[in-house]
N, C-alpha and C positions, 0 to 999 in steps of 0.2 A: 336434443343435440344431434345434428346430422349434417352430412355433406350431400349435396344433390348435384349430379352432373346433368348437363343438357347439351344439345347441339349436335348430337350424333345423327347419322342417317346414311343414305345411299348417295354415293358420289362417283362420277366417272374418273378413271385414271387421269392424273394431271390436275384434277380439281382441288378445291380447298374446303376446309371446314374449320369453324372455330368452336371449340368445346368450352363450356363454362363449368365452374365448380363453385357453387354457392353454399355458404355456411349458414346454418340457423342454430340458435341456442348457444353459440359461442363466437368469439372474435378470432378471425384468422390472423390478425396482426402478429400474434406471438408464436405462430407455427410456420415451419417450412411446409410447403405444399408440393407434393410429388404427383406426377401423372404416371400411371402404369397401364399396361395393356396385357390382355391374354387372348390369344388366338385359339381356335379349337384344336385340341390335342397338343397344345404347347404350354410351357410354363409361363407364369406371369413374368413380365420383364419391365424394368424401369424405362421410362421415356424421357422424362425431364423433371427438374425440380427447381424451385425458387426459394431462397432463404427468407427468413422472417424479417431480419434486421435491415440489410442493405439491398435486398432485392437481387443479389447476385444469383445467377441461374447456372445450372448444369447445362452445358451446351449439347445440343442435339440437332436433329434435322428440323425440329419444330421450334416455334417461339413461344416461350412461356412468359406470362406477365401477371401482375396482380394489381387490383384496385381495392385497397383497404377500405376506402370510403363505402364501397359497395359490398364489402365482405366477400369478394369473388376473385377467383384466379381463372385465367384463360389459357388455352392452348391453341395457338394458331397453327394449323396444319396446311401446308401448301405442297404442291407437286405430289399429291398422294399417289401411292402405288397399290396394286392389289394385295401385296404382302403387308400393307398397313391395316388390313381388315382384322378387327379384333373388338373385344369389349374393352373400353377405356375407363379406368377408374382414377379418381383422385383420392389422395390420402393426406391427412395432417400429421406431421411428425415434429419432434423436437428440433431437428436440424436435418439437412439433406442427407448427410452421411449416416444418420442413425438407422439402425435396423428396426427399431421399435416404431410402430404406427399407433397413434392415438385414436384416429377416426378414419374409417373408410366410407367412401360413397358406394352407391348401389350399382354404378356402372352405366355406360351409354354405348350402344352398338354403333360401330363405324364399319361400313361396308363399301369397299372400293371395287367397282366392277363396271364393265361396259355393257 
């Protein structure tokens, strides 16, 4: 049972990246999926979340979506800024507002720099 993030990398300011969060060993359908990030020296913070049932998402700068057929959730990040540099993690939760996290991914590095 695991979550695997991918799609991170180095991008220039103003650029875009699409992160993926793929589940193996379990079905994402029944979970809300949140994206979090942690920059060096800072606490982890929530970025976005999408519910399990109706796909409603917590609004943020980035666009979150899910493809249950592919057992994958995406985070489309546009107009990236240097302050978006961080390790990005996805997490499976009972619902977006829940504190508890059932599964964490290992993280993917996003670096925004010219």
